[in-house]
Backbone bond lengths (Angstrom), bond angles and torsions (degrees), N, CA, C in turn:
res aa  C-N    CA-C-N  psi(-1)  N-CA   C-N-CA  omega(-1)  CA-C   N-CA-C  phi
1 M - - - 1.462 - - 1.530 111.00 -
2 Y 1.316 117.09 -41.25 1.458 122.12 179.19 1.526 110.21 -126.35
3 Q 1.325 115.67 155.33 1.464 121.43 177.93 1.527 112.43 -90.53
4 T 1.327 117.18 -26.58 1.466 120.55 -173.86 1.524 113.26 -119.94
5 L 1.323 117.12 1.53 1.467 122.05 -178.21 1.514 110.02 -132.65
6 L 1.329 115.24 157.84 1.453 122.35 164.08 1.519 106.79 -111.41
7 F 1.326 116.35 136.44 1.464 121.33 -174.35 1.518 108.14 -132.74
8 Q 1.328 116.23 121.63 1.457 120.24 -176.47 1.525 110.16 -140.37
9 I 1.333 116.18 138.23 1.464 121.91 173.28 1.516 107.90 -123.36
10 E 1.314 115.97 124.38 1.459 121.28 -179.89 1.522 109.44 -149.68
11 E 1.311 116.12 124.95 1.468 122.50 178.10 1.523 112.10 52.35
12 N 1.334 115.39 50.60 1.474 123.91 177.03 1.527 113.83 68.60
13 I 1.331 117.32 8.94 1.467 122.37 -179.87 1.522 108.99 -112.67
14 C 1.326 117.03 123.14 1.459 122.15 176.54 1.532 108.78 -102.85
15 T 1.324 116.29 126.50 1.461 121.49 177.13 1.518 109.49 -112.84
16 I 1.331 116.06 121.82 1.460 122.72 176.04 1.531 107.16 -109.73
17 T 1.325 116.04 116.74 1.461 121.04 -177.76 1.519 109.84 -111.55
18 L 1.323 116.60 119.33 1.466 121.28 173.84 1.531 106.75 -67.26
19 N 1.322 116.55 122.19 1.464 119.19 -166.33 1.530 112.59 -125.20
20 R 1.327 114.98 62.90 1.469 121.73 169.43 1.539 107.41 -129.80
21 P 1.315 117.86 60.98 1.468 120.53 -172.67 1.520 113.99 -59.94
22 D 1.334 117.58 -28.57 1.466 120.14 178.70 1.524 111.89 -68.39
23 R 1.343 116.71 -19.60 1.467 122.20 177.34 1.531 110.01 -114.04
24 F 1.322 117.17 23.01 1.470 122.91 -178.00 1.531 111.47 52.77
25 N 1.350 114.21 36.11 1.467 122.33 176.99 1.522 113.45 57.62
26 A 1.326 115.17 33.58 1.463 120.04 176.31 1.520 110.24 -70.26
27 F 1.331 115.73 147.56 1.454 121.27 -179.85 1.527 111.53 -77.78
28 N 1.320 115.84 125.71 1.452 120.80 162.93 1.523 107.40 -111.14
29 E 1.316 116.89 -177.46 1.467 120.33 -176.46 1.529 111.54 -58.36
30 E 1.328 115.71 -43.85 1.459 119.85 -176.79 1.519 111.65 -65.24
31 M 1.335 117.63 -43.18 1.459 119.74 -177.97 1.529 110.88 -67.31
32 S 1.311 117.80 -35.99 1.468 120.52 176.83 1.525 110.67 -58.53
33 K 1.336 116.65 -45.94 1.466 120.99 -179.16 1.523 110.97 -66.64
34 E 1.330 116.23 -44.10 1.456 119.74 -178.09 1.520 111.59 -67.04
35 F 1.324 116.93 -36.88 1.459 120.57 179.70 1.525 110.61 -64.48
36 M 1.323 116.75 -43.15 1.469 119.69 176.79 1.520 111.23 -61.78
37 D 1.321 116.62 -41.66 1.460 120.51 179.40 1.529 110.52 -63.28
38 A 1.331 117.05 -42.45 1.467 121.27 179.79 1.522 111.19 -63.82
39 L 1.325 117.05 -41.21 1.464 120.48 177.83 1.523 111.31 -61.78
40 K 1.332 116.46 -42.16 1.462 120.45 -179.99 1.525 110.86 -64.90
41 L 1.336 116.71 -40.21 1.463 120.18 177.93 1.529 110.66 -62.01
42 A 1.331 115.96 -45.58 1.464 120.36 -179.09 1.523 111.31 -65.63
43 E 1.320 116.51 -35.37 1.465 120.59 179.60 1.524 111.18 -67.35
44 K 1.315 117.18 -41.35 1.462 121.36 -175.08 1.523 112.79 -78.71
45 D 1.314 117.79 -26.85 1.464 121.40 -175.53 1.526 109.98 -72.56
46 V 1.317 116.82 113.33 1.466 120.39 -176.79 1.520 111.91 -67.82
47 E 1.317 117.30 -19.38 1.468 120.21 178.25 1.524 111.84 -75.34
48 V 1.328 116.99 -21.87 1.471 121.35 -178.93 1.522 109.53 -82.59
49 R 1.325 116.53 121.58 1.461 120.79 -178.36 1.522 112.56 -118.89
50 V 1.314 117.07 -5.89 1.463 122.07 174.10 1.522 108.04 -156.20
51 I 1.335 115.87 145.74 1.469 121.95 -177.73 1.530 108.92 -121.66
52 I 1.316 116.02 134.09 1.464 122.39 174.05 1.519 107.92 -111.04
53 I 1.332 116.67 133.08 1.470 121.66 173.79 1.521 107.47 -117.13
54 T 1.327 116.69 128.56 1.463 120.73 -178.89 1.523 109.50 -149.13
55 G 1.327 115.60 -178.69 1.455 120.99 179.82 1.512 111.75 -124.75
56 A 1.325 116.47 150.70 1.455 121.64 177.05 1.527 110.07 -83.48
57 G 1.323 116.09 147.19 1.454 119.78 177.31 1.509 112.97 77.76
58 K 1.321 116.83 -144.34 1.457 121.75 -171.70 1.522 113.94 -86.38
59 A 1.329 117.85 -20.11 1.466 120.96 -174.98 1.516 111.39 -111.04
60 F 1.331 115.73 156.53 1.463 121.25 169.50 1.517 108.39 -82.26
61 C 1.324 116.96 -63.42 1.466 122.14 177.75 1.521 108.58 -167.32
62 S 1.324 116.19 128.70 1.467 120.45 -178.89 1.517 113.03 -95.05
63 G 1.340 116.71 15.39 1.464 119.86 176.37 1.518 112.13 87.72
64 Q 1.314 116.23 -144.65 1.464 122.04 179.49 1.523 110.45 -71.64
65 D 1.325 115.92 135.13 1.465 120.79 174.60 1.527 107.99 -75.75
66 L 1.328 115.62 105.13 1.462 119.72 -176.07 1.526 112.32 -68.29
67 K 1.321 116.92 -28.11 1.465 119.44 177.03 1.520 111.10 -68.13
68 D 1.319 115.55 -30.00 1.458 120.64 -179.41 1.517 111.99 -66.58
69 I 1.332 117.25 -25.54 1.463 120.74 -177.30 1.527 112.05 -112.85
70 S 1.330 117.37 6.51 1.460 121.16 -177.82 1.525 110.87 -59.98
71 G 1.318 115.03 127.58 1.458 120.49 177.89 1.515 114.90 83.79
72 Q 1.324 117.14 -7.04 1.459 120.22 -179.21 1.529 110.56 -81.89
73 K 1.321 115.53 142.29 1.458 121.13 172.83 1.516 106.33 -100.54
74 R 1.322 117.03 112.79 1.456 119.07 -172.94 1.512 110.64 -150.18
75 S 1.317 116.12 164.54 1.458 122.35 175.68 1.514 108.94 -90.63
76 L 1.325 117.38 119.53 1.456 120.40 177.28 1.527 110.39 -65.52
77 A 1.313 116.98 -36.79 1.465 120.40 178.89 1.527 110.66 -61.23
78 D 1.325 116.32 -41.17 1.467 120.13 178.97 1.527 110.58 -64.75
79 S 1.322 117.04 -42.28 1.464 121.27 179.43 1.519 111.54 -62.57
80 I 1.328 116.15 -42.27 1.461 120.64 179.51 1.525 110.67 -64.43
81 E 1.325 116.69 -47.08 1.462 120.99 -177.47 1.519 112.05 -67.86
82 R 1.318 116.83 -35.62 1.464 121.30 -175.45 1.523 112.73 -83.72
83 R 1.349 117.58 -33.35 1.461 119.92 -171.62 1.528 113.80 -113.50
84 Y 1.316 116.96 -50.68 1.463 119.33 -169.96 1.521 113.81 -86.87
85 N 1.315 118.15 -44.44 1.461 119.48 -179.43 1.528 112.61 -58.98
86 P 1.347 119.40 -42.17 1.465 118.21 177.35 1.529 113.12 -60.91
87 M 1.326 117.82 -35.98 1.465 120.32 179.10 1.520 111.07 -63.97
88 I 1.324 116.26 -46.21 1.464 120.38 -177.67 1.526 110.07 -67.63
89 R 1.323 116.93 -41.21 1.472 119.75 177.26 1.524 111.02 -61.86
90 K 1.324 116.66 -38.23 1.460 119.83 -178.95 1.531 110.94 -69.86
91 V 1.327 118.02 -43.82 1.468 121.25 179.43 1.524 110.78 -60.38
92 T 1.315 117.09 -44.02 1.468 119.89 -178.80 1.526 112.10 -77.53
93 G 1.333 117.11 -23.31 1.459 120.40 -175.20 1.515 114.81 -90.70
94 I 1.327 118.29 -22.29 1.464 120.42 178.98 1.527 108.98 -63.65
95 E 1.311 117.45 124.85 1.461 120.28 -176.69 1.532 111.52 -88.55
96 K 1.318 113.36 52.89 1.462 124.08 172.29 1.528 106.41 -139.13
97 P 1.331 118.73 147.02 1.472 119.44 179.97 1.514 111.27 -65.53
98 I 1.321 116.24 136.57 1.460 122.30 178.49 1.527 108.65 -121.10
99 I 1.329 115.79 121.07 1.459 122.76 -179.37 1.518 109.11 -103.85
100 C 1.308 116.29 129.66 1.460 121.33 171.40 1.525 108.06 -90.15
101 R 1.310 116.35 116.90 1.473 122.00 171.89 1.519 106.19 -89.96
102 L 1.332 115.82 93.14 1.464 121.39 -172.47 1.532 109.11 -85.51
103 N 1.307 115.22 91.64 1.457 121.68 -173.95 1.523 113.92 -87.47
104 G 1.320 117.73 -16.62 1.461 120.92 -177.44 1.510 110.32 -162.03
105 V 1.322 116.50 -151.91 1.469 121.25 -175.58 1.525 110.70 -69.13
106 A 1.333 115.74 135.50 1.460 123.67 170.73 1.526 106.58 -119.95
107 A 1.315 116.72 112.85 1.464 121.03 -175.08 1.524 110.44 -123.59
108 G 1.339 116.03 150.49 1.449 120.62 176.55 1.512 111.87 56.32
109 A 1.339 116.30 -127.65 1.452 120.88 179.02 1.520 111.68 -63.45
110 G 1.332 117.15 -22.91 1.463 120.55 175.14 1.515 111.40 -66.12
111 A 1.336 116.76 -38.80 1.466 120.58 175.40 1.517 110.48 -67.37
112 S 1.325 116.77 -38.52 1.470 120.63 176.98 1.517 110.56 -61.23
113 L 1.326 116.12 -44.21 1.460 120.96 179.79 1.531 110.77 -61.22
114 A 1.317 116.76 -43.36 1.472 120.26 178.86 1.522 110.55 -60.20
115 M 1.335 116.98 -45.91 1.465 120.62 -178.25 1.521 112.47 -69.43
116 A 1.328 117.64 -23.16 1.463 120.98 178.28 1.527 111.75 -72.34
117 C 1.325 117.16 -21.64 1.465 120.81 -179.93 1.523 110.20 -69.49
118 D 1.317 116.57 162.02 1.462 121.53 -176.41 1.523 112.73 -79.60
119 M 1.317 117.16 -24.74 1.456 121.83 179.82 1.517 108.10 -149.98
120 I 1.336 116.48 139.69 1.460 120.90 176.35 1.520 108.48 -117.69
121 I 1.334 115.16 120.48 1.465 121.58 173.17 1.522 105.87 -111.09
122 A 1.314 117.00 119.43 1.461 120.89 -168.49 1.518 112.99 -120.14
123 S 1.311 114.28 147.43 1.459 122.43 169.83 1.528 108.96 -81.92
124 T 1.309 116.18 153.44 1.464 119.75 175.70 1.527 111.55 -65.07
125 D 1.329 117.41 -13.10 1.473 121.29 175.38 1.524 111.98 -82.41
126 A 1.315 117.60 -7.38 1.465 121.40 -174.58 1.528 111.18 -79.25
127 A 1.314 114.66 164.18 1.463 121.65 175.35 1.522 108.34 -159.78
128 L 1.324 115.81 155.09 1.464 122.25 176.07 1.521 108.76 -118.15
129 L 1.325 115.78 140.14 1.459 120.05 -176.44 1.521 109.88 -143.64
130 Q 1.328 115.63 117.86 1.458 120.70 172.01 1.525 107.41 -83.77
131 A 1.326 115.11 82.65 1.464 121.05 -168.17 1.526 113.70 -80.89
132 F 1.316 117.91 -6.04 1.459 121.27 -172.34 1.527 112.97 -54.86
133 V 1.328 116.55 -49.34 1.462 120.49 -174.50 1.519 111.42 -64.19
134 N 1.314 117.40 -24.56 1.468 121.08 -178.25 1.524 112.77 -69.28
135 I 1.344 117.30 -16.05 1.462 120.14 173.17 1.527 110.72 -118.92
136 G 1.341 115.72 20.56 1.459 120.59 174.52 1.505 115.20 80.33
137 L 1.343 117.31 24.67 1.452 120.99 179.76 1.526 110.59 -117.90
138 V 1.310 116.11 175.41 1.461 122.51 178.78 1.529 108.86 -111.13
139 P 1.344 117.81 159.83 1.467 119.90 179.21 1.524 111.68 -59.06
140 D 1.340 114.77 143.88 1.457 119.88 174.46 1.524 108.84 -141.16
141 S 1.305 115.98 -169.61 1.469 123.06 179.90 1.530 112.27 57.08
142 G 1.332 115.86 28.87 1.458 120.51 174.46 1.508 116.15 95.86
143 S 1.325 118.53 -3.32 1.471 119.57 -177.41 1.522 112.37 -60.40
144 S 1.336 117.51 -37.41 1.465 119.61 -178.98 1.523 111.54 -70.49
145 F 1.319 117.22 -15.54 1.466 122.55 176.00 1.527 110.59 -89.28
146 F 1.332 116.48 -51.80 1.467 120.60 -173.77 1.531 112.68 -71.99
147 L 1.320 116.65 -44.58 1.461 120.32 -170.32 1.524 114.05 -59.45
148 P 1.355 120.54 -52.37 1.467 118.87 179.98 1.522 113.43 -65.10
149 R 1.318 117.57 -27.31 1.461 120.35 177.99 1.525 111.69 -72.88
150 L 1.319 116.01 -26.75 1.456 120.41 -179.70 1.526 112.99 -87.49
151 V 1.331 116.90 -36.58 1.480 119.14 -172.23 1.523 113.88 -123.81
152 G 1.333 119.12 -5.26 1.458 121.43 -176.20 1.520 111.40 95.09
153 R 1.313 116.01 159.22 1.461 121.60 -172.07 1.532 112.76 -65.55
154 Q 1.346 117.43 -47.78 1.468 119.50 -176.09 1.531 112.04 -65.00
155 K 1.327 116.41 -43.89 1.457 119.27 179.93 1.523 110.26 -67.58
156 A 1.314 116.73 -36.58 1.462 120.44 177.48 1.524 110.43 -62.29
157 F 1.341 116.29 -41.27 1.463 119.27 177.93 1.527 110.58 -62.24
158 E 1.312 116.70 -44.28 1.471 120.27 179.29 1.529 111.24 -58.79
159 I 1.332 116.09 -48.08 1.464 120.62 -177.38 1.530 111.18 -64.79
160 A 1.342 116.80 -43.84 1.462 120.90 -176.02 1.527 112.75 -76.22
161 A 1.342 116.92 -38.72 1.456 120.30 -173.95 1.526 113.35 -83.42
162 L 1.331 117.35 -25.69 1.470 119.99 177.44 1.530 112.07 -91.67
163 G 1.315 116.65 -29.05 1.458 119.86 177.26 1.509 114.34 68.71
164 D 1.333 116.96 27.70 1.465 120.20 178.85 1.519 110.69 -83.78
165 K 1.325 115.61 151.06 1.459 120.57 178.68 1.521 109.78 -72.65
166 I 1.325 116.19 134.46 1.459 122.97 175.80 1.525 107.21 -102.99
167 N 1.324 116.77 113.18 1.459 117.92 -178.54 1.526 110.52 -73.49
168 A 1.322 116.09 171.04 1.460 121.13 -172.33 1.526 112.21 -60.92
169 Q 1.322 117.26 -41.76 1.462 119.91 -179.59 1.524 110.84 -65.97
170 Q 1.327 117.43 -42.40 1.464 120.84 176.91 1.532 110.25 -62.00
171 A 1.322 116.56 -43.32 1.463 120.55 179.81 1.519 111.33 -61.93
172 F 1.321 116.81 -39.70 1.460 120.95 178.09 1.524 110.29 -65.57
173 D 1.335 116.59 -45.22 1.465 120.92 -179.53 1.526 112.04 -63.22
174 L 1.334 116.58 -31.20 1.465 121.17 179.77 1.525 112.64 -82.02
175 G 1.325 117.35 -10.36 1.448 120.34 -177.89 1.515 113.83 86.30
176 L 1.335 117.06 16.15 1.458 120.70 179.03 1.522 112.34 -78.52
177 I 1.324 116.77 -24.36 1.459 120.42 178.64 1.524 108.98 -128.10
178 N 1.330 115.46 156.52 1.471 120.73 -176.16 1.516 113.14 -86.55
179 Y 1.334 115.83 -45.85 1.465 120.24 -175.67 1.522 109.43 -135.90
180 L 1.310 115.47 140.78 1.460 122.25 -179.22 1.522 108.67 -124.93
181 V 1.320 116.37 122.36 1.463 121.41 -177.49 1.523 109.54 -136.94
182 S 1.306 115.95 168.01 1.462 120.68 176.60 1.525 109.30 -68.73
183 P 1.331 117.79 158.23 1.471 119.74 177.67 1.525 112.66 -55.24
184 E 1.321 116.61 -35.26 1.464 120.95 -179.16 1.530 112.33 -69.48
185 E 1.326 117.10 -25.01 1.464 121.71 -177.73 1.525 113.41 -95.85
186 L 1.339 116.61 -6.38 1.465 120.16 -171.25 1.527 112.41 -60.38
187 D 1.312 117.32 -49.98 1.463 119.76 -177.06 1.530 111.86 -61.77
188 A 1.323 116.12 -41.28 1.466 119.83 -179.22 1.523 110.73 -64.94
189 Q 1.331 117.48 -39.88 1.465 120.89 -179.61 1.520 110.99 -68.70
190 V 1.326 116.47 -41.89 1.466 120.15 177.89 1.524 110.35 -64.00
191 L 1.324 117.03 -41.97 1.461 120.77 179.45 1.523 111.39 -64.98
192 L 1.325 116.82 -38.39 1.459 121.24 179.10 1.522 110.93 -56.60
193 Y 1.341 116.98 -51.04 1.459 119.87 -177.52 1.522 112.03 -76.52
194 S 1.328 117.01 -30.03 1.461 119.60 176.08 1.523 110.33 -62.99
195 K 1.320 116.75 -43.94 1.463 120.53 179.87 1.529 111.24 -66.75
196 R 1.336 116.31 -35.33 1.464 118.85 177.26 1.525 110.49 -63.30
197 F 1.328 116.71 -45.16 1.459 119.70 178.92 1.525 111.81 -69.04
198 A 1.338 117.09 -36.33 1.464 120.51 179.95 1.521 111.49 -64.30
199 A 1.328 116.38 -26.78 1.466 121.11 179.89 1.528 112.42 -97.32
200 A 1.312 117.30 -0.46 1.464 121.74 -175.34 1.532 111.35 -85.28
201 A 1.329 115.63 177.11 1.464 122.21 176.58 1.530 108.11 -79.19
202 T 1.327 115.82 91.94 1.464 121.85 -169.71 1.517 112.70 -58.38
203 K 1.333 117.53 -41.27 1.470 119.67 -179.53 1.526 110.75 -63.12
204 A 1.330 116.79 -41.76 1.466 120.23 178.75 1.526 110.91 -64.96
205 V 1.333 117.17 -42.11 1.475 120.86 178.89 1.526 109.74 -62.75
206 G 1.333 117.37 -42.12 1.458 120.62 177.63 1.512 112.95 -62.56
207 L 1.336 116.16 -39.75 1.469 120.30 177.81 1.525 111.26 -67.68
208 I 1.334 116.65 -36.76 1.472 120.19 175.76 1.524 109.71 -60.52
209 K 1.328 116.19 -43.63 1.468 120.75 178.34 1.529 110.61 -60.12
210 R 1.337 116.39 -44.22 1.464 120.72 178.82 1.523 111.05 -61.11
211 M 1.319 116.50 -43.24 1.466 120.51 -178.10 1.521 111.83 -66.11
212 L 1.314 116.90 -45.19 1.461 119.85 -178.56 1.525 111.34 -65.80
213 N 1.337 117.11 -36.69 1.462 119.68 175.96 1.523 111.38 -63.09
214 R 1.324 116.93 -38.54 1.460 121.25 -179.26 1.534 112.24 -72.95
215 S 1.335 116.98 -26.44 1.467 120.44 -171.53 1.520 113.91 -64.81
216 F 1.337 117.83 -25.59 1.458 120.82 -176.24 1.525 112.85 -59.52
217 E 1.332 116.16 -36.91 1.474 119.61 -176.31 1.521 112.39 -111.00
218 S 1.317 117.49 18.65 1.462 120.44 -173.49 1.525 112.59 -113.46
219 T 1.319 115.21 156.12 1.460 121.16 171.95 1.534 108.51 -85.86
220 L 1.314 115.84 172.21 1.459 120.05 176.11 1.520 110.42 -59.90
221 D 1.333 117.10 -44.13 1.458 119.91 179.27 1.526 111.73 -61.92
222 D 1.331 116.09 -39.25 1.465 119.96 176.86 1.527 110.45 -57.68
223 M 1.339 115.68 -45.41 1.462 119.86 -176.03 1.524 112.26 -73.42
224 L 1.324 116.82 -32.07 1.461 119.31 174.93 1.529 110.09 -62.05
225 E 1.331 116.20 -40.07 1.460 120.60 177.01 1.528 110.84 -68.20
226 M 1.326 115.19 -40.43 1.464 119.96 179.48 1.526 110.84 -63.60
227 E 1.322 116.55 -42.52 1.467 121.15 178.32 1.531 110.60 -61.10
228 K 1.318 115.65 -42.65 1.468 119.99 179.14 1.525 111.06 -60.83
229 Y 1.332 114.98 -44.77 1.464 120.92 -179.09 1.535 111.18 -63.95
230 C 1.332 116.48 -47.87 1.463 120.43 -177.46 1.529 111.91 -70.68
231 Q 1.331 115.99 -32.92 1.469 118.49 179.03 1.524 110.89 -65.90
232 E 1.324 116.15 -34.07 1.462 119.76 177.45 1.530 110.47 -64.27
233 I 1.330 116.20 -41.97 1.466 120.65 178.09 1.527 110.09 -63.97
234 A 1.338 116.11 -47.85 1.464 120.50 -179.27 1.531 110.81 -62.18
235 G 1.324 116.08 -38.92 1.460 120.59 -177.97 1.512 114.47 -67.65
236 N 1.328 116.89 -16.46 1.462 121.61 177.62 1.531 112.36 -98.03
237 S 1.336 116.84 6.77 1.462 120.11 -177.23 1.521 111.74 -86.66
238 N 1.318 115.38 156.54 1.460 120.95 174.21 1.529 110.84 -64.52
239 D 1.323 116.23 -33.54 1.463 120.01 -179.59 1.527 111.71 -64.58
240 Y 1.324 116.95 -36.18 1.464 119.31 177.10 1.530 110.30 -63.94
241 R 1.318 115.87 -45.09 1.466 119.58 179.29 1.531 110.97 -61.53
242 E 1.337 116.03 -40.98 1.464 120.27 177.90 1.521 111.21 -67.36
243 G 1.333 116.76 -39.42 1.464 120.46 179.77 1.516 112.31 -62.00
244 V 1.333 116.82 -43.50 1.465 121.32 179.24 1.529 109.97 -66.60
245 A 1.336 116.29 -43.73 1.462 120.16 -179.89 1.527 110.77 -61.57
246 A 1.330 116.03 -44.16 1.463 120.01 -179.58 1.523 111.27 -64.63
247 F 1.332 116.65 -38.38 1.471 120.55 178.06 1.526 110.38 -62.29
248 N 1.313 116.37 -46.75 1.463 120.39 -178.51 1.522 112.46 -67.99
249 E 1.331 115.62 -31.05 1.466 120.10 -179.49 1.524 112.69 -91.62
250 K 1.348 115.17 3.26 1.472 121.38 178.19 1.521 112.06 54.65
251 R 1.333 115.37 50.82 1.460 121.33 177.36 1.524 109.52 -137.70
252 K 1.319 116.06 168.99 1.462 120.77 178.74 1.521 109.12 -77.72
253 P 1.345 118.50 133.55 1.467 119.55 -179.36 1.525 111.78 -70.79
254 L 1.326 115.35 147.99 1.458 122.13 175.31 1.526 107.37 -112.22
255 F 1.330 115.09 85.77 1.467 120.53 -177.42 1.521 110.59 -74.48
256 T 1.328 114.79 143.19 1.463 120.41 177.48 1.523 112.26 -104.29
257 G 1.316 117.15 -8.38 1.453 120.60 176.99 1.505 114.35 90.38
258 N 1.338 117.59 11.87 1.461 119.26 178.53 1.536 111.19 -144.64
């Protein structure tokens, strides 16, 4: 189906694997287009209730493939607006939980992509690297948004301006990742949470994602209104009716995701 990705849907779980292991899954023009297409497919498919993003081989994603653009005269702003910003907007905007299976190094835009996901489950072999400054550039693809919100302004400046690699344990201690496991345990841990989300009230989880995204730039009154609006939507869902019925009948709910 794709030349640079692996795309699989099984038991309401969609797995998108960046598949250029010889280039540490760096983005070239083709992979950017295919990744956007895969995200749109997963978003539209009503059977998909959780999305996993990961990388093939030893790396998660090393960002932009510099060899792909070597010698080209181009506008970096145009490339960001045309290729990277739409990906980050789509990952954060899809109202389904997205898990980053961080199997290895995530650098540059790859680190941005990992942080854009709703949850990061990482192997101890993983690492995050704000590599932009090391080639004379500034963070893009959302790193300047996600990083200070996750670790605070001063620590974000240190990470972005020094460009040092953050190993998996450091990333966990800083709150950059949710769960840290051995490489052998990574698949089992990702599957555990994927199955939990696949069986959850998908509409409610999507609304939670929408609310939390809005909260960064909102006042308390804004969020009180947002909660009221989203609660009305959730309260009209089949999952809410099933949740109440299951509670009253003292059984586990069987959510359908709508």
